[in-house]
Each structure stands twice: as C-alpha cells, then as structure tokens.
C-alpha positions as CSV (number, residue, x, y, z in Angstrom):
1,M,-110.2,-61.6,140.2
2,R,-106.4,-61.3,140.4
3,V,-104.3,-63.6,138.2
4,K,-100.6,-64.3,138.8
5,I,-98.7,-63.9,135.6
6,H,-96.3,-66.8,135.0
7,Y,-93.3,-65.7,133.0
8,D,-91.7,-69.1,133.1
9,Q,-92.1,-72.3,135.1
10,D,-88.5,-72.4,136.4
11,G,-88.3,-69.0,138.2
12,V,-85.5,-68.0,135.9
13,P,-85.7,-64.6,134.1
14,G,-87.7,-65.0,130.9
15,D,-84.8,-64.4,128.5
16,A,-82.5,-66.9,130.1
17,A,-85.2,-69.7,130.3
18,L,-86.3,-69.1,126.7
19,F,-82.7,-69.0,125.5
20,R,-81.9,-72.3,127.3
21,R,-84.9,-74.0,125.7
22,L,-84.0,-72.8,122.2
23,R,-80.4,-73.8,122.6
24,E,-81.4,-77.3,123.9
25,G,-83.7,-77.8,120.9
26,D,-86.9,-77.9,123.0
27,P,-88.6,-74.6,121.9
28,P,-92.0,-73.6,123.0
29,V,-94.4,-72.2,120.5
30,L,-93.2,-68.6,120.0
31,V,-96.1,-66.2,119.3
32,D,-95.6,-62.5,118.3
33,V,-98.6,-60.6,119.7
34,R,-97.7,-57.4,117.9
35,P,-100.0,-56.3,115.1
36,A,-98.2,-56.8,111.7
37,S,-98.2,-53.0,111.2
38,E,-96.3,-52.5,114.5
39,A,-93.8,-55.4,114.2
40,G,-90.4,-54.0,114.9
41,E,-87.0,-54.8,113.4
42,L,-86.5,-57.8,115.8
43,S,-88.3,-61.1,116.0
44,L,-87.5,-64.6,117.3
45,A,-86.5,-67.4,114.9
46,G,-89.5,-69.7,114.3
47,A,-92.1,-67.3,115.7
48,V,-95.6,-67.2,114.4
49,A,-98.0,-64.2,114.5
50,A,-101.0,-64.3,116.8
51,G,-104.1,-65.0,114.8
52,G,-106.1,-62.0,115.9
53,P,-108.4,-61.3,118.8
54,G,-110.0,-64.7,118.9
55,W,-106.8,-66.7,118.8
56,T,-106.2,-69.4,121.4
57,P,-103.0,-71.2,122.0
58,P,-102.6,-75.0,121.6
59,P,-103.6,-76.5,125.0
60,D,-100.9,-79.2,124.8
61,R,-97.8,-77.1,124.2
62,D,-95.8,-74.5,126.1
63,V,-96.4,-71.1,124.5
64,V,-94.3,-67.9,124.9
65,L,-95.9,-64.7,123.9
66,F,-93.7,-61.7,123.0
67,D,-93.7,-58.2,121.8
68,D,-91.2,-55.3,121.9
69,D,-91.4,-54.4,125.6
70,G,-93.5,-57.2,127.2
71,A,-96.6,-55.1,128.0
72,A,-98.9,-56.5,125.3
73,A,-97.6,-60.0,125.8
74,A,-98.2,-59.8,129.6
75,A,-101.7,-58.6,129.1
76,A,-102.5,-61.4,126.6
77,A,-100.9,-64.0,128.9
78,T,-103.0,-62.8,131.8
79,R,-106.1,-63.1,129.7
80,L,-105.2,-66.5,128.4
81,Q,-104.1,-67.9,131.8
82,A,-107.4,-66.6,133.3
83,A,-109.2,-68.6,130.6
84,G,-107.4,-71.8,131.6
85,Y,-104.4,-71.8,129.3
86,S,-101.8,-72.5,132.1
87,R,-99.0,-73.3,129.7
88,V,-98.9,-69.7,128.3
89,R,-96.1,-67.4,129.4
90,A,-95.0,-63.9,128.5
91,L,-91.4,-63.1,127.6
92,F,-90.4,-60.9,130.5
93,G,-89.2,-57.5,129.1
94,G,-90.0,-58.4,125.5
95,L,-87.5,-58.5,122.7
96,A,-85.8,-55.4,123.9
97,L,-84.6,-57.1,127.2
98,Y,-84.0,-60.4,125.4
99,D,-81.7,-58.7,122.9
100,F,-80.0,-56.7,125.7
101,A,-79.5,-59.6,128.0
102,L,-77.9,-62.1,125.6
103,D,-74.4,-60.8,124.8
104,P,-73.0,-62.9,121.9
105,A,-69.6,-62.5,123.5
106,V,-70.8,-64.6,126.4
107,V,-73.4,-67.0,124.9
108,G,-72.1,-67.3,121.3
109,D,-73.4,-66.0,118.0
110,E,-76.7,-67.9,117.9
111,V,-79.2,-66.0,120.1
112,F,-82.2,-66.9,117.9
113,L,-83.0,-63.3,117.0
114,V,-84.1,-62.4,113.5
115,R,-83.4,-58.9,112.3
116,R,-85.9,-58.0,109.6
117,G,-84.5,-56.4,106.5
118,A,-80.9,-57.4,107.4
C-alpha cells in the first residue's frame, strides 16, 4: 500500500507554512521524533518529545513531526497517516532546512528556534 505523505495542507513548503502558523499564534503540536540521545543543538520553541514507539498523536489537533533532516519525521508521519492520523505532517527538510530557509534579516529575529546550551 502506498501512502502519500502530506507535509502541510496548504501546499506551501513546510518551513514557510509552519513559520506562518507560529507567527500567527496558531501553532500545531510540535513533536521532536529524535531519540533524546540524538537530539541536536536546534529545536523548535514549545516542542515536546515523542513518547516512544507506541506514541500516538492527539486526533483532534494538527501535529508536525520534526528531526534534523526530515527523514525520521517523514517515516513516522507515513506510519501515522496510514494508521488514520490525517492531521499529522512532517516538517519538510527537518530543522536543517527550517533554519536555513528563515533568514532573520528577512523575517525578523523570532524564528521560533531554540539553540540548546546557548
């Protein structure tokens, strides 16, 4: 069975759609799918860690899964969408692309990224 991965419902690249929702005060549930031991320097403000292999998203909320490069998030989104969680999305390109795409000189200082240890 082939499942189409939905990165966002508006057809806008994931980083732009997520940034817009954060800026407008309408954030989805942000879920970091990286194991705690592999979490990198960057995260998103307000993000929660996925609760392990049996974790399921809230069915009544939009959920954005993320990791460093988008690979694990896309795999998890595929699995959850196939299980009927249609409001789950993967952040296209992960935090690396999100950080690269949002130039503070263009969008302002608040890009909703958290640098750990900074």
